[in-house]
C-alpha positions in Angstrom: 11.4 -34.1 14.9 9.4 -33.2 11.8 6.1 -31.2 12.1 4.0 -34.2 11.1 5.6 -36.5 13.7 5.2 -33.8 16.4 1.5 -33.3 15.5 0.9 -37.1 15.7 2.6 -37.1 19.1 0.4 -34.3 20.3 -2.7 -36.1 19.0 -1.6 -39.4 20.7 -1.2 -37.6 24.0 -4.6 -36.0 23.6 -6.3 -39.3 23.0 -4.4 -40.9 25.9 -5.8 -38.2 28.2 -9.3 -39.2 27.1 -8.7 -42.9 27.6 -10.2 -43.0 31.1 -14.0 -43.0 31.7 -13.7 -40.6 34.6 -11.9 -38.1 32.4 -14.6 -38.5 29.7 -17.2 -37.9 32.4 -15.4 -34.7 33.5 -15.3 -33.4 29.9 -19.0 -34.1 29.5 -19.8 -32.3 32.8 -17.7 -29.3 31.7 -19.7 -29.0 28.5 -22.4 -27.4 30.7 -20.0 -24.7 31.9 -17.1 -24.4 34.4 -17.1 -26.4 37.6 -15.0 -26.2 40.7 -13.0 -29.2 41.8 -15.4 -29.7 44.8 -18.4 -30.0 42.4 -16.6 -32.6 40.3 -15.5 -34.5 43.3 -19.1 -34.8 44.5 -20.3 -35.9 41.0 -17.6 -38.5 40.6 -17.8 -39.7 44.2 -14.0 -39.8 44.5 -11.5 -38.0 46.8 -10.2 -34.6 45.7 -6.7 -35.9 45.0 -8.0 -38.4 42.5 -10.2 -35.8 40.7 -7.3 -33.4 40.8 -5.0 -35.9 39.1 -7.5 -36.5 36.3 -7.9 -32.8 35.8 -4.2 -32.4 35.7 -4.0 -34.9 32.9 -6.7 -33.1 30.9 -5.0 -29.7 31.6 -1.6 -30.9 30.5 -2.8 -31.7 27.0 -4.9 -28.5 26.7 -8.4 -30.0 27.0 -9.3 -28.0 30.1 -8.1 -24.8 31.7 -8.2 -23.6 35.3 -8.8 -20.4 37.2 -8.3 -20.0 40.9 -10.7 -17.9 42.8 -10.1 -17.6 46.5 -9.5 -21.1 47.8 -11.3 -22.8 44.9 -10.1 -23.9 41.5 -12.6 -23.8 38.6 -12.1 -25.8 35.4 -13.6 -25.1 32.0 -13.5 -26.9 28.7 -10.9 -25.4 26.3 -11.7 -27.7 23.4 -15.5 -27.8 23.0 -15.0 -29.5 19.6 -14.3 -32.6 21.5 -18.0 -32.9 22.2 -18.7 -33.2 18.4 -16.0 -35.9 18.2 -17.6 -37.9 21.0 -21.0 -37.7 19.3 -19.3 -38.7 16.0 -17.8 -41.9 17.5 -21.1 -42.8 19.3 -23.2 -42.4 16.2 -22.2 -45.7 14.5 -23.1 -47.5 17.7 -26.6 -46.0 17.7 -25.8 -43.9 20.7 -25.3 -40.5 19.1 
């Protein structure tokens, strides 16, 4: 596979990971700093397994990273440039 094809595949997987409103919400929340799974679960009002699945999708493509402390797992945003991208796509809609 050529480099350009591989790069497009990586980009496509990145955008697929962002294609769910809950995952976009998680990214927005992590822009304020790291959060534990329990905090995100409360914010989203979903069970922990659902939130963990969304976080796993984001982590698998490198959007977030995790750190375990004791019994809790904390997530942080690895790609803060994503926030600029989200503002960019909202601007033409008058929402940026």
